[in-house]
C-alpha positions as CSV (number, residue, x, y, z in Angstrom):
1,M,-9.6,4.5,17.7
2,Y,-7.1,2.3,15.7
3,E,-3.9,0.2,16.4
4,R,-1.7,1.8,13.8
5,Y,-2.3,4.1,10.8
6,A,-1.1,4.5,7.5
7,V,-1.2,6.9,4.4
8,Y,-2.0,4.8,1.0
9,F,-2.8,5.2,-2.6
10,T,-6.1,3.2,-3.4
11,P,-8.3,3.4,-6.4
12,Q,-11.3,5.3,-6.0
13,A,-14.8,3.5,-5.5
14,D,-16.0,3.9,-8.9
15,H,-12.8,2.6,-10.5
16,S,-12.9,-0.9,-11.5
17,L,-9.7,-2.0,-10.0
18,A,-11.2,-1.4,-6.6
19,A,-14.1,-3.9,-7.0
20,F,-11.3,-6.4,-8.6
21,G,-9.0,-5.9,-5.7
22,A,-11.6,-6.3,-3.1
23,A,-12.7,-9.6,-4.7
24,W,-9.2,-10.9,-5.4
25,L,-8.1,-10.2,-1.8
26,G,-11.2,-11.1,0.1
27,W,-11.1,-7.7,1.9
28,D,-12.4,-4.5,1.1
29,V,-10.3,-1.8,2.4
30,R,-12.7,1.0,1.5
31,T,-15.6,-0.5,3.7
32,G,-13.3,-2.5,6.2
33,Q,-15.3,-5.6,5.5
34,P,-14.4,-9.0,4.0
35,V,-15.4,-9.8,0.5
36,D,-16.2,-13.2,-1.1
37,H,-13.4,-14.0,-3.1
38,Q,-14.2,-14.5,-6.8
39,V,-13.9,-17.8,-8.3
40,V,-10.7,-18.2,-10.3
41,H,-9.6,-21.0,-12.3
42,G,-5.9,-22.1,-13.3
43,L,-4.2,-21.1,-10.1
44,P,-1.3,-23.1,-8.7
45,L,-2.9,-22.6,-5.1
46,S,-6.3,-21.5,-3.9
47,V,-7.0,-17.6,-4.1
48,Q,-7.4,-17.8,-0.5
49,E,-3.7,-19.0,-0.1
50,I,-2.1,-16.9,-2.5
51,T,-3.7,-13.7,-1.1
52,A,-3.2,-14.4,2.6
53,T,-0.5,-12.2,3.5
54,P,-1.5,-8.9,1.6
55,R,-5.2,-9.5,2.4
56,K,-5.4,-7.5,5.7
57,Y,-4.2,-4.4,4.1
58,G,-6.4,-4.4,1.0
59,L,-5.6,-3.1,-2.6
60,H,-3.2,-0.3,-2.0
61,G,0.2,1.1,-2.6
62,T,2.0,2.5,0.4
63,L,3.0,6.2,0.7
64,K,3.3,6.4,4.4
65,A,4.1,2.8,5.7
66,P,2.1,1.8,9.0
67,F,2.9,3.3,12.2
68,F,1.9,3.8,15.8
69,L,0.5,7.3,16.7
70,H,3.1,9.4,18.7
71,S,1.6,10.2,22.1
72,D,2.1,13.8,21.7
73,F,-0.7,13.7,19.1
74,S,-4.3,12.8,19.0
75,F,-6.2,11.1,16.2
76,G,-7.8,14.3,15.4
77,D,-4.1,15.9,15.1
78,L,-3.2,13.4,12.6
79,L,-6.5,13.7,10.7
80,Q,-5.9,17.3,10.4
81,G,-2.3,17.1,9.5
82,V,-3.1,14.8,6.9
83,R,-6.0,17.2,5.3
84,A,-3.7,20.4,5.6
85,Y,-0.7,18.5,3.8
86,A,-2.9,17.1,0.8
87,Q,-4.4,20.7,0.2
88,A,-1.0,22.1,-0.1
89,Q,-0.3,19.4,-2.8
90,E,-1.0,19.2,-6.5
91,P,-2.2,15.9,-8.1
92,V,0.6,13.8,-9.9
93,E,0.7,11.1,-12.4
94,I,1.6,7.8,-11.5
95,G,1.2,6.5,-14.7
96,P,0.2,3.0,-16.1
97,L,0.4,0.1,-14.1
98,H,1.6,-3.5,-15.2
99,L,1.8,-6.8,-13.2
100,Q,5.3,-7.4,-12.3
101,S,7.5,-9.9,-10.1
102,I,8.9,-8.2,-7.0
103,G,11.1,-10.7,-5.4
104,S,8.8,-13.8,-4.4
105,F,5.5,-11.9,-4.9
106,L,3.4,-10.3,-7.6
107,A,2.5,-6.6,-7.7
108,L,1.5,-4.0,-10.0
109,T,4.1,-1.3,-10.6
110,P,4.5,1.7,-12.7
111,T,5.9,0.8,-16.3
112,T,7.7,4.1,-16.2
113,P,8.2,5.3,-12.9
114,N,7.3,9.3,-12.6
115,P,10.2,11.3,-10.7
116,E,7.6,13.8,-9.5
117,F,5.5,11.3,-8.0
118,A,8.6,9.8,-6.1
119,E,9.4,13.2,-4.9
120,L,5.8,13.6,-3.6
121,V,5.9,10.5,-1.7
122,A,9.4,11.5,-0.3
123,D,7.9,14.7,0.9
124,C,5.0,13.1,2.4
125,V,7.0,10.6,4.4
126,M,9.1,13.5,5.9
127,A,6.0,15.9,6.5
128,L,4.0,13.5,8.3
129,D,6.6,11.7,10.3
130,R,6.1,13.8,13.4
131,F,2.9,11.8,13.9
132,R,4.8,8.6,13.9
133,A,5.9,7.0,17.4
134,P,9.5,5.9,17.9
135,M,9.9,2.3,17.1
136,S,10.1,-0.2,19.7
137,T,13.0,-2.4,20.0
138,Q,11.2,-5.5,19.2
139,E,9.7,-3.8,16.1
140,L,13.0,-2.7,15.2
141,Q,14.5,-6.2,15.5
142,R,11.4,-7.7,13.6
143,R,12.1,-5.4,10.7
144,R,16.0,-6.2,10.6
145,A,15.2,-9.9,10.6
146,S,14.6,-9.4,6.5
147,N,18.0,-9.1,5.8
148,L,18.0,-5.3,5.0
149,S,21.0,-3.5,3.3
150,P,23.0,-1.2,5.3
151,R,21.1,1.7,3.5
152,Q,17.7,0.1,4.3
153,D,18.5,-0.4,7.9
154,E,19.8,3.2,8.3
155,L,16.2,4.3,6.8
156,L,14.4,1.9,9.1
157,R,16.0,3.4,12.1
158,H,15.4,7.2,11.1
159,W,12.1,6.9,9.2
160,G,10.4,3.5,10.7
161,Y,10.6,1.9,7.1
162,P,13.4,0.7,5.0
163,Y,11.8,1.3,1.5
164,V,11.7,5.2,1.4
165,F,13.4,7.7,-0.5
166,D,15.9,6.0,-2.9
167,E,14.8,2.6,-1.8
168,F,11.1,3.5,-2.6
169,R,9.3,1.4,-5.4
170,F,5.8,2.0,-5.8
171,H,3.7,-1.3,-5.9
172,V,0.2,-2.6,-5.3
173,T,0.8,-6.1,-3.8
174,L,-1.6,-8.7,-5.0
175,T,0.0,-11.9,-3.7
176,G,2.3,-13.6,-0.9
177,R,5.5,-15.4,-1.1
178,L,5.3,-17.8,-4.2
179,S,7.8,-20.1,-5.8
180,E,8.9,-19.2,-9.3
181,L,6.7,-21.8,-10.9
182,Q,3.8,-20.5,-8.8
183,Q,4.4,-17.1,-10.0
184,V,4.3,-17.9,-13.7
185,K,1.1,-19.6,-13.4
186,T,-0.5,-16.8,-11.2
187,R,0.7,-14.5,-13.5
188,E,-0.7,-16.0,-16.6
189,V,-4.3,-16.0,-14.8
190,L,-3.7,-12.5,-13.3
191,D,-2.6,-11.0,-16.6
192,V,-6.1,-11.8,-18.3
193,L,-8.2,-11.0,-15.2
194,L,-6.6,-7.4,-14.9
195,E,-6.5,-6.7,-18.7
196,N,-9.6,-4.4,-18.7
197,H,-8.7,-2.5,-15.2
198,L,-5.6,-1.2,-16.4
199,R,-6.1,0.4,-19.6
200,A,-5.8,4.0,-18.3
201,P,-3.0,5.5,-16.5
202,F,-3.3,6.4,-12.8
203,E,-3.1,9.5,-11.0
204,L,-2.6,10.3,-7.4
205,T,-5.3,12.8,-6.6
206,E,-5.8,12.2,-2.7
207,L,-3.9,10.7,0.2
208,V,-6.0,8.0,1.9
209,L,-5.4,7.7,5.4
210,C,-6.2,4.1,6.8
211,G,-6.4,2.8,10.2
212,Q,-5.6,-0.9,11.5
213,M,-8.6,-2.5,13.5
214,E,-8.5,-4.8,16.3
215,N,-8.8,-7.7,13.8
216,G,-5.6,-6.7,12.3
217,C,-7.2,-5.5,9.0
218,F,-6.9,-2.0,7.5
219,K,-9.7,0.2,6.7
220,V,-10.1,3.7,4.8
221,I,-10.7,6.4,7.3
222,E,-10.7,9.4,5.0
223,R,-9.5,10.5,1.5
224,A,-8.0,13.6,1.6
225,P,-7.8,15.3,-1.7
226,L,-4.7,16.7,-3.1
227,G,-5.1,20.5,-3.7
228,G,-8.2,20.8,-1.7
């Protein structure tokens, strides 16, 4: 049904950040549909240019990075596996989020990382890895082109993604690559736009299974509540 799958955190439909993220990125991961960009003044580039890279993923934080489904399993197996794993976990605090620069892009990150949240994400990566097909040589080389550290390369080879476990840093990406000056100007605008959406701490209460459609964009398949 889908080219790849991923397990994400996405705000629930009734949270104001969900609607903001869809309008900012121009893609609603909840519905798998494009959304008209909101009119934003004061940006150094158009909002379409700024969000071109993260648009296809929708507003999300990665828990289990996109993967091809292993030939030993069906989509139904994956769905049941995610449901069963989620039912065995308890909700965990992510904490307040704030806007921050991560290298060349801007993202929402926890103000104070919660070790219990990181532990759950690490366990999720391991528990669901049986559903991930081995990486192709082409995919491995593409990933390695991004100047990975030896530790990140090791994680990539074993888990299909270099930013897991001790390299994990939870973030909700809002922009593509920007220069330092572009980041400063974009951050000034986003700080104002996000003010009313980040007042309360966030909690991981469900695992969101998403699929990549033929157009390359992701959409929510199912929200599996933690603790059933």
